C-alpha positions in Angstrom: 64.3 78.4 78.6 62.3 78.5 81.5 59.4 80.7 81.1 56.9 80.9 84.1 54.1 82.3 84.3 51.7 84.5 86.8 48.4 85.0 85.5 46.2 86.5 88.6 42.4 87.8 87.3 41.9 91.2 88.3 39.1 91.5 91.0 41.2 93.4 93.4 44.2 94.0 95.2 46.5 90.5 95.4 46.3 88.7 98.7 49.2 86.4 100.7 47.8 83.1 98.8 47.9 84.8 95.5 51.1 86.4 96.0 52.9 83.7 97.2 52.3 82.2 93.9 53.8 85.0 92.2 56.9 84.3 94.3 57.6 81.1 93.5 57.2 82.0 89.9 59.6 84.5 89.8 62.3 83.1 92.1 61.9 80.5 90.0 62.9 81.9 86.8 65.2 83.6 88.3 67.1 80.8 89.5 66.8 79.3 86.1 67.6 82.5 84.4 64.3 82.2 82.9 61.9 84.8 82.4 58.8 85.9 84.7 55.8 86.4 82.5 52.5 88.3 84.1 49.3 87.6 82.3 46.1 89.2 83.8 43.1 86.7 83.1 40.6 89.2 82.8 37.8 87.5 81.0 35.4 87.0 83.7 33.7 90.6 83.5 31.5 90.5 86.2 34.2 89.4 88.8 36.4 92.4 87.5 36.6 95.1 89.6 37.8 98.6 87.9 41.3 99.6 88.5 42.5 96.1 90.0 44.9 95.8 87.1 46.6 98.5 87.7 46.6 97.4 92.0 47.9 93.9 90.8 51.4 96.2 88.8 51.5 98.4 92.1 51.4 95.3 94.6 54.1 93.1 92.4 56.6 96.2 92.1 56.1 96.7 95.7 57.6 93.4 96.5 59.8 93.7 93.8 58.9 91.2 91.4 59.6 92.6 88.4 58.5 90.8 85.3 59.9 90.2 82.2 57.3 90.4 80.0 53.4 91.6 80.5 51.4 95.0 81.1 52.7 97.8 82.8 51.1 101.2 83.5 52.5 102.7 79.8 51.5 99.5 78.1 52.9 96.1 77.4 56.3 94.4 77.0 57.4 91.4 75.4 56.8 89.3 72.0 54.0 87.2 73.4 51.4 90.0 73.8 48.5 90.8 74.5 49.2 90.6 78.0 45.4 91.0 79.0 43.7 87.5 77.8 40.5 90.0 77.1 42.8 90.9 73.7 43.1 87.5 72.7 39.8 86.7 72.1 40.2 86.2 67.9 43.4 84.1 68.6 41.2 81.6 70.9 38.8 81.6 68.7 40.8 80.7 65.6 42.5 77.9 67.7 38.6 76.6 68.9 38.6 75.9 64.8 41.2 74.4 64.5 40.2 71.8 66.9 36.5 71.4 65.7 38.4 71.1 62.3 40.6 68.4 63.1 37.5 66.8 65.1 39.1 67.1 68.4 36.0 69.4 69.6 32.5 69.4 67.9 29.5 72.3 67.7 27.3 71.6 70.4 23.7 73.4 70.6 22.3 72.3 73.9 20.6 74.6 75.7 21.3 75.3 79.5 17.9 74.4 80.0 18.4 71.5 78.4 21.8 70.7 79.6 20.3 70.9 83.3 17.0 68.7 82.3 19.6 66.1 81.8 21.8 66.1 84.5 19.0 66.3 87.0 17.5 63.0 85.4 21.4 61.5 85.2 22.1 62.3 88.8 18.1 60.7 89.9 19.0 57.6 88.3 22.6 57.6 89.8 24.1 58.0 86.6 27.4 60.2 85.5 26.3 64.0 85.3 28.9 64.5 82.6 27.9 65.7 79.4 25.9 62.6 77.5 26.7 63.5 74.0 23.7 64.1 72.4 25.2 66.1 69.6 27.7 63.6 68.7 24.5 61.8 67.7 22.5 64.2 66.2 21.8 63.7 62.5 22.5 66.8 59.9 19.0 67.2 59.5 18.8 68.0 63.1 21.5 70.0 63.2 20.4 72.1 59.7 17.0 72.6 62.1 18.3 73.9 65.2 20.6 76.3 63.1 17.3 77.4 61.6 15.6 77.9 64.9 18.7 80.5 65.4 20.7 78.5 68.1 24.3 79.3 68.4 26.4 76.3 68.8 29.0 76.4 71.6 32.1 74.1 70.6 33.0 71.2 72.9 36.0 69.1 73.1 35.7 65.5 72.8 37.0 63.0 75.4 38.0 60.3 73.8 37.1 57.3 75.9 40.1 55.1 77.6 40.9 54.7 81.5 42.4 57.7 83.2 44.8 61.0 81.8 47.4 60.7 84.0 49.0 64.5 84.5 52.7 64.3 85.7 53.6 66.8 89.0 56.7 67.8 89.9 55.5 67.9 93.7 52.3 64.8 93.8 53.6 62.4 91.3 51.6 61.1 88.7 48.2 61.7 88.9 45.2 59.6 87.5 42.1 61.3 86.5 39.3 58.6 85.2 38.1 59.5 81.8 34.5 58.9 82.3 34.7 61.5 84.9 35.9 64.6 82.9 33.3 64.4 80.2 33.2 66.1 76.8 33.7 70.0 77.9 33.4 73.6 76.1 36.0 75.6 75.2 34.1 78.1 73.2 30.9 79.1 74.4 28.1 80.1 72.3 28.9 83.9 72.8 32.1 83.2 71.4 33.6 83.4 74.6 36.8 81.4 75.6 36.4 78.9 78.9 39.3 79.3 81.5 40.7 75.9 81.1 41.2 76.7 77.1 42.0 80.0 77.3 44.8 79.4 79.4 46.5 76.4 77.5 46.5 78.5 74.1 48.1 81.2 76.1 51.2 79.1 77.7 51.3 77.5 74.2 51.4 81.0 72.5 53.7 82.2 75.2 56.1 79.3 75.1 55.5 78.7 79.2 57.6 75.8 80.2 56.7 75.4 83.8 53.1 76.2 85.3 53.4 76.7 89.1 50.1 76.8 90.7 47.6 76.4 93.7 46.4 73.0 94.6 42.8 74.3 93.5 43.7 74.2 89.9 44.7 70.5 90.1 41.5 69.0 89.0 41.6 71.8 85.6 45.2 69.9 84.8 43.6 66.8 82.7 41.1 69.0 80.7 44.0 71.3 80.1 46.6 68.6 79.1 44.0 67.0 77.1 43.9 70.0 74.7 48.1 70.4 74.6 47.9 67.2 73.0 45.4 67.9 71.0 47.5 71.0 69.5 50.3 68.7 69.9 52.5 70.7 72.0 54.0 69.9 74.7 52.8 70.1 78.5 54.3 72.4 80.6 55.9 70.8 83.8 52.9 71.5 86.4 54.0 71.9 89.8 50.6 72.4 92.3 51.5 74.1 95.4 49.7 73.7 98.4 46.8 75.6 99.9 47.2 77.9 102.4 45.2 78.1 105.5 44.2 80.9 107.7 44.8 80.2 111.9 41.6 78.7 111.9 42.5 76.3 109.2 40.0 77.6 106.5 41.2 77.9 103.3 42.9 81.8 103.2 41.2 84.0 100.7 40.1 87.2 99.7 36.2 86.5 101.5 37.7 84.5 104.1 39.6 88.0 105.2 43.2 87.0 103.9 45.2 90.2 103.9 46.1 91.9 101.2 49.3 93.2 99.9 48.1 96.7 100.3 47.3 96.1 104.0 51.1 94.9 104.6 52.3 97.8 101.9 49.7 100.3 104.1 51.1 99.2 107.6 54.9 99.3 105.9 56.5 95.6 106.1 59.3 95.2 105.0 58.8 93.6 101.3 61.7 91.7 101.3 60.8 90.0 105.0 57.1 89.4 102.9 59.0 87.8 100.2 61.0 85.3 102.4 57.8 84.3 104.5 55.8 83.6 101.5 58.3 82.0 99.8 59.4 79.3 102.1 55.6 78.7 102.9 55.5 74.7 101.2 59.4 74.7 101.0 62.3 74.6 103.2 65.8 75.6 102.0 68.6 72.6 102.4 70.3 74.5 104.8 67.6 74.7 106.9 68.2 78.7 107.3 65.1 80.7 107.4 66.0 85.2 107.2 66.6 84.9 104.0 67.8 87.3 101.2 66.5 87.4 97.7 69.6 86.3 96.4 69.8 83.6 98.8 66.3 82.2 98.0 67.2 82.1 94.2 70.0 80.4 94.9 68.3 77.9 97.1 64.5 77.5 95.3 64.0 73.8 94.1 60.4 73.0 93.4 61.5 69.1 94.5 61.4 71.0 98.2 58.0 71.8 98.1 55.9 69.5 100.3 52.2 68.1 99.4 50.6 69.0 102.7 48.2 72.2 103.5 50.3 75.2 105.4 49.1 77.3 107.9 49.9 81.3 107.3 51.6 82.0 110.8 51.3 85.9 111.3 54.0 85.5 114.4 56.6 84.4 111.6 55.9 87.3 109.3 56.1 89.6 111.8 59.6 87.7 112.7 60.9 87.9 109.6 60.1 91.7 108.5 61.6 92.3 111.9 64.5 90.9 110.7 65.3 91.9 107.4 64.5 95.7 109.0 67.5 94.8 111.1 69.1 94.2 108.5 68.9 97.7 106.7 71.6 100.7 107.0 70.0 103.5 109.2 70.0 106.0 106.8 68.1 103.6 104.4 65.8 102.7 107.4 64.9 106.2 108.3 64.3 107.0 104.7 61.6 103.9 104.6 60.5 105.3 108.6 59.9 108.7 107.6 56.4 108.7 105.9 55.0 106.6 108.5 55.9 109.3 111.4 52.7 110.8 112.5 54.3 114.0 112.1 50.9 116.0 114.4 52.6 114.1 117.4 56.2 113.9 116.7 57.9 117.1 115.7 61.4 115.4 115.3 64.5 116.6 113.9 66.1 114.5 111.1 69.0 113.5 113.9 66.3 113.2 116.3 64.7 111.0 114.2 67.6 108.5 113.3 68.2 108.4 117.3 64.8 107.2 118.3 64.9 104.8 115.4 68.0 103.2 116.1 67.1 102.9 119.7 63.9 101.1 118.9 64.9 99.2 115.5 65.6 96.1 117.1 61.4 95.9 118.2 59.8 96.8 114.4 58.5 94.6 113.1 56.7 96.9 110.5 57.3 100.3 109.8 54.4 102.2 111.0 55.3 100.3 114.2 57.2 103.4 115.4 54.5 105.5 116.3 54.1 102.9 118.8 57.7 104.2 120.6 58.1 107.3 119.7 55.9 108.7 122.7 58.7 107.6 124.4 61.0 110.4 123.1 58.3 113.2 123.9 58.5 114.6 127.4 55.7 114.3 129.6 53.8 117.4 131.3 53.1 115.8 134.5 55.7 114.2 137.8 54.8 110.5 138.4 55.4 111.7 142.4 54.1 108.1 143.5 56.6 106.0 141.8 59.4 108.5 142.5 59.4 108.9 145.9 59.4 105.6 146.7 62.9 105.6 145.2 65.5 106.1 148.3 68.1 107.3 145.5 65.7 109.5 143.4 66.8 112.7 144.7 70.9 112.3 145.0 70.5 111.1 140.8 68.2 113.5 139.7 70.5 116.2 141.4 73.7 115.0 139.8 71.7 114.0 136.3 70.4 117.5 136.6 74.3 118.9 137.3 75.8 116.8 134.2 73.5 117.0 132.1 73.3 121.1 131.8 76.9 121.1 130.2 77.4 117.7 128.6 78.3 117.4 124.8 75.3 116.9 123.5 75.0 113.4 121.6 74.4 110.2 122.5 77.6 108.8 123.7 78.4 111.5 125.6 75.1 111.6 127.6 75.4 108.2 128.2 79.1 108.3 129.7 77.5 111.8 132.2 74.8 108.9 133.2 77.1 106.3 133.6 79.4 109.4 135.8 76.3 109.8 137.9 76.3 106.5 138.9 79.6 106.6 139.9 79.3 109.8 142.1 75.9 108.8 144.0 77.2 105.1 144.2 73.8 104.2 142.4 73.8 101.2 139.5 70.9 99.6 137.7 67.5 100.4 138.6 68.4 103.0 141.3 70.5 104.7 139.1 68.2 104.7 135.5 64.9 104.7 137.1 64.8 107.6 138.5 65.7 109.7 135.8 63.7 107.7 133.4 60.5 108.5 135.5 60.8 111.6 135.6 61.3 112.2 132.3 59.2 109.1 130.7 56.5 108.9 133.0 57.4 104.8 132.7 60.3 102.5 134.5 61.0 100.8 131.3 62.0 101.7 127.8 64.1 102.7 124.8 67.9 103.5 126.2 67.7 106.1 128.2 70.4 108.2 126.5 68.4 108.5 123.7 65.4 109.1 125.1 67.7 111.9 126.7 69.3 113.3 123.4 65.9 113.1 121.5 63.9 115.4 124.1 66.8 117.9 124.1 68.5 119.5 126.9 66.4 122.5 128.0 63.5 119.9 128.3 65.0 117.1 129.8 66.7 119.9 132.5 63.4 121.8 133.1 62.1 117.6 133.6 64.8 117.1 136.2 64.4 120.3 138.3 60.4 119.8 138.0 60.9 116.3 139.5 63.6 117.9 142.1 61.0 120.3 143.4 58.0 118.2 143.8 60.4 115.2 145.5 61.8 118.0 147.9 58.1 119.5 148.6 57.0 116.2 150.1 60.1 116.1 152.5 
C-alpha cells in the first residue's frame, strides 16, 4: 500500500512552497488509493511557534487536504502514532542504541569546542572538515577518563569507507554522493535528542512510509538517511525531490523571503480548488496539457515521472487565473454563500437577492471572494449628477426620459429590465453607447462597468427613478 507523508515544522502558517509539497503528497496518495500521513516535526523548540500546529491543521483543512493519519484538533487518528515528533523521543533513543549495539554507530565524547578547533585546523590545512574519527581511536582507559569527567556522549553513525552512496530518485535518476564528503554524523545528541536525519528515518520506517516526496533542498540529507535505512535493514522509500519554487525575482521562495502564506490566501478568499490546482502543477504538467483541473482530474493524471527537475517560478497572475476559473465553475448558490462573509456590510447593505444579482454580474472578474468589494460600488447609487459627461451626449435627454418612463412600472427583475432598456433604444433610435452610457452615467457616474440591467435591479426602482429625474432636471436647467 502506498503511504506518503507531509511533515512540516510548527513555525507558523504554511507558505505556498510547503503547501505545494502537501498537495503533491496528498494527490499521489489519492491516485494510488493509499494513505496520506501528517506528521508534525516539532523537536526544534527554539523555532517552534505556539499555536502553529493548530494553524497547520487549519491550513490543510481549508485546502481540502484531508489526512488519513496524524494529529487532529481532538487528538490523533491512526495506528502509528504519536504523530508529533516530540512524542517519539524515547523511540528514537531506543533505535539509536540498537545501532550502537550492532556497531553501526559509536559513542562520541568530543565537545563542541574540540570539534570546532579540529574543523578549523583541517580547513586551514586544506583537508576535509568532516569528523576525523577521534572517538573511534580512543582507548578504553581514555573513554573511562572522559566518563569520570562527567562527559555525556553523543552517538555517531559510522560511514564505512568506499566510493559513493547512490540514491535513486524518481526525478533526478541515480545521484552519487562521495562517502568521504559525508563523514561520521551524529544521530543522537548528548542531551538525548535525536538529529533530524535520524529521527525522520526512524519515523518513516515505523510509519511504513513508502514514498518521500519533498523539496530538492533535502537532497543533500538523503545519503545520510539512506545509510540509516540500510543499517536497520529497511527498504528505502521511493525518493522524489521536486525542484524548489522561486519568487518572481528568482530568489528562493520562503517565509523569510516574504512568501505568501495559506492564511493570507484564505483571508483574501482565494478558491482553495484554484490554489490546489496551481500548486499541483508547479513542476509537472498533465498528459492532456489542460491547466484548469478539478481535484478528481489532478488525482487521475498525477505522475511523478512527469515532474521536471528545473526550478520553477511562482506566478501570482497564473494563480489568479486559476482561482478565477474555479470561481466561475461554482453554482450561484455556492458562490454567494462563499462571498457573503467577505462583503463589507458597512458599505453595501444589500438584500440576499440584490447580492446574488450583483455577484452574478461580476463573477467572471473575481479572482478571489474578497474582490467583490471592488465591484460593488457600481451597484450603490451616487449622490451627484455627472453633468459634464452627460451634456456631451446628444441622446442623453430623450434616452433618460424614455428610461425613466419605462422603468417606473416595469416588472422588477433582471430580464424585464433588460427588455425595457432595449425598448428605450427602439423608441429613441439610440443604440450602443448612445443608449447605455447616459443611463449608466446617471446611475453610477461611470461610462463603463457591470451589466446595466443588474445595476438597475440592485439600486432599486425608487432610487433609479429618482436618479434619472435628478439628471434630467440638471440637464434641462442648462438649456
